[in-house]
Structures are given as structure tokens and as C-alpha cells.
C-alpha distance (Angstrom), angle and dihedral (degrees) to the residues before:
residue distance angle dihedral
M1 . . .
A2 3.81 . .
L3 3.80 88.8 .
D4 3.82 89.7 54.7
R5 3.81 91.3 52.0
L6 3.79 90.8 47.3
S7 3.80 90.9 49.2
A8 3.81 91.4 48.9
A9 3.81 91.2 48.4
W10 3.82 90.7 50.0
Q11 3.82 91.5 50.0
Q12 3.81 90.2 49.9
Y13 3.80 90.5 49.5
Q14 3.81 91.3 51.1
Q15 3.80 91.5 47.2
N16 3.81 90.8 51.3
A17 3.80 90.3 47.4
R18 3.80 90.3 55.5
A19 3.79 95.4 45.6
G20 3.79 116.3 99.4
V21 3.76 117.8 -91.1
S22 3.81 111.2 -119.5
V23 3.79 116.7 -140.7
L24 3.80 127.9 -172.0
V25 3.82 114.8 -160.5
I26 3.81 118.3 -162.8
D27 3.80 118.6 -174.0
D28 3.80 128.7 138.3
E29 3.81 90.6 -144.1
P30 3.84 106.0 87.1
I31 3.82 92.7 -152.1
V32 3.81 91.2 64.4
G33 3.80 94.4 60.5
K34 3.80 91.2 40.3
R35 3.81 91.4 56.3
L36 3.80 99.5 37.4
K37 3.80 101.4 44.6
P38 3.84 97.6 63.5
A39 3.81 92.6 38.0
L40 3.81 92.5 53.2
E41 3.80 95.0 40.1
K42 3.80 89.3 53.9
S43 3.81 86.6 62.2
G44 3.80 91.9 52.1
F45 3.80 100.7 -98.3
T46 3.81 119.3 137.2
V47 3.81 104.7 -128.9
E48 3.80 135.0 -167.5
C49 3.80 120.0 -178.4
F50 3.79 129.8 -158.3
E51 3.80 130.4 -176.1
S52 3.80 92.3 -169.5
P53 3.81 117.9 68.4
A54 3.83 89.4 -155.8
A55 3.81 92.0 55.4
A56 3.80 90.0 46.1
M57 3.80 91.0 52.0
K58 3.79 89.5 51.6
R59 3.81 89.3 52.4
L60 3.81 90.6 48.7
A61 3.80 88.2 57.1
E62 3.82 88.5 56.9
K63 3.79 100.7 42.0
E64 3.78 137.4 22.5
F65 3.79 111.7 -133.9
D66 3.78 126.0 -155.7
I67 3.79 92.6 -135.8
V68 3.81 133.7 17.9
V69 3.80 118.5 -161.7
T70 3.78 110.8 -167.6
D71 3.76 137.4 174.8
L72 3.78 114.2 -121.5
R73 3.82 99.5 -137.8
M74 3.79 117.5 47.9
E75 3.78 136.9 142.5
G76 3.81 114.1 -91.6
M77 3.80 98.9 4.1
D78 3.78 131.3 27.7
G79 3.78 130.9 -142.5
I80 3.80 93.4 -103.2
Q81 3.82 90.3 58.1
I82 3.80 89.8 49.6
L83 3.81 89.9 47.9
E84 3.82 91.1 51.7
H85 3.80 91.7 48.7
V86 3.80 93.1 48.9
M87 3.82 92.7 46.9
E88 3.81 89.9 51.4
H89 3.82 98.5 44.3
C90 3.83 104.7 25.4
P91 3.82 107.3 27.4
R92 3.82 92.0 169.6
T93 3.83 91.9 59.5
R94 3.79 117.6 97.6
V95 3.82 116.5 -137.1
V96 3.79 123.9 -153.2
L97 3.80 117.6 -170.0
I98 3.79 121.0 -151.2
T99 3.78 124.2 -169.5
G100 3.75 145.7 161.5
Y101 3.82 88.8 -149.2
A102 3.77 101.1 62.6
T103 3.78 119.3 168.0
V104 3.77 129.2 166.2
E105 3.81 90.1 -116.8
V106 3.80 94.1 53.7
A107 3.80 92.4 45.1
R108 3.80 90.6 50.2
E109 3.82 91.8 48.5
A110 3.81 90.7 50.3
L111 3.79 93.4 49.2
V112 3.81 93.2 45.5
K113 3.81 89.6 51.7
G114 3.80 90.8 53.4
A115 3.81 108.0 -88.7
F116 3.79 112.3 157.2
D117 3.80 92.1 -144.8
F118 3.80 143.9 -17.4
I119 3.83 123.9 -137.0
S120 3.80 127.4 -169.8
K121 3.80 121.1 -136.5
P122 2.91 132.1 -91.3
F123 3.79 96.1 52.8
K124 3.78 134.8 151.4
P125 3.81 119.9 -110.8
N126 3.82 87.9 -118.2
D127 3.82 89.8 59.6
L128 3.80 91.2 54.9
R129 3.81 91.6 41.2
A130 3.82 89.2 57.1
V131 3.82 92.2 51.1
I132 3.82 92.0 46.6
N133 3.80 89.5 48.7
K134 3.81 90.0 52.3
A135 3.82 90.1 49.0
A136 3.82 90.9 48.4
L137 3.81 90.6 51.0
S138 3.81 89.3 51.8
L139 3.82 87.8 57.1
G140 3.80 93.0 52.0
H141 3.81 98.0 -99.4
K142 3.79 121.3 135.6
A143 3.78 119.2 -105.4
V144 3.79 116.1 -93.1
T145 3.77 127.1 -150.7
């Protein structure tokens, strides 16, 4: 009986590991989503992009994403507020903050509040892909190329 439960749990784990990793990208600069979406989808991630933090928050109320990538500075709501919301409502979700205004203090605050990682702009899509891959692995997904 215990062996059956263990076997079922292992099969569920493997199924989850094979399922696509869902990524939500929030950045008020349209070029960021335009560049990241195809680059991440090419690696097998399922990606949704939003320029409006409010619209992204509405989407987060509808669907739980594996990974949220958000800009730090945006009009109306900043990345720290998004991080806090995600940590409160979707504790399994990994949050990666991206910013062109990186400081040690901001990075430390983000990490203390639960951010998975913090990346300074400008960055290459491969840099973000590596961080997302690491976050996906931490959730039990298989590595993607």
C-alpha cells in the first residue's frame, strides 16, 4: 500500500517535471516583453507578457504561474509590491526582479522579501533563461535548453 502511494507520488512528480513551465513577464517597456517572449518560448517555457502591472495582477488572480519576472520600477506599482503580493498569494511561485536601477540595498530587500533572484539591466536573454531554468529546477521541473 505504501509502495503504491510512493509510486503514484513519483509518477505525479515526473508528470509535473515534464509539464511546461509558466512564466509571467511584467515590464512597462514594451521592448522587454517583445524580446523575452520569443527567446523564452524557444526554450519551451509558456510565457505571458504584460506592460501594465495592474493587468498583470488581474491575471495573477486568475492563474498561478511557476515564475514571475518583474521590473522593479514601473508606473502605479513597483516590483517589490508585486513580489509581496505573489509571496502572500502564491508562495510556490518564484519571483525574479529585473531592473536598470540596481543597488545593493534594493537587491538585499528583494531577496529578504523572498525574491528568487535579482538581475540588472541590460542583460542577455540567455542570462534570464539560466535564472528561470534554475527556478524551474527548484520547483521540480526538468531542465530546459
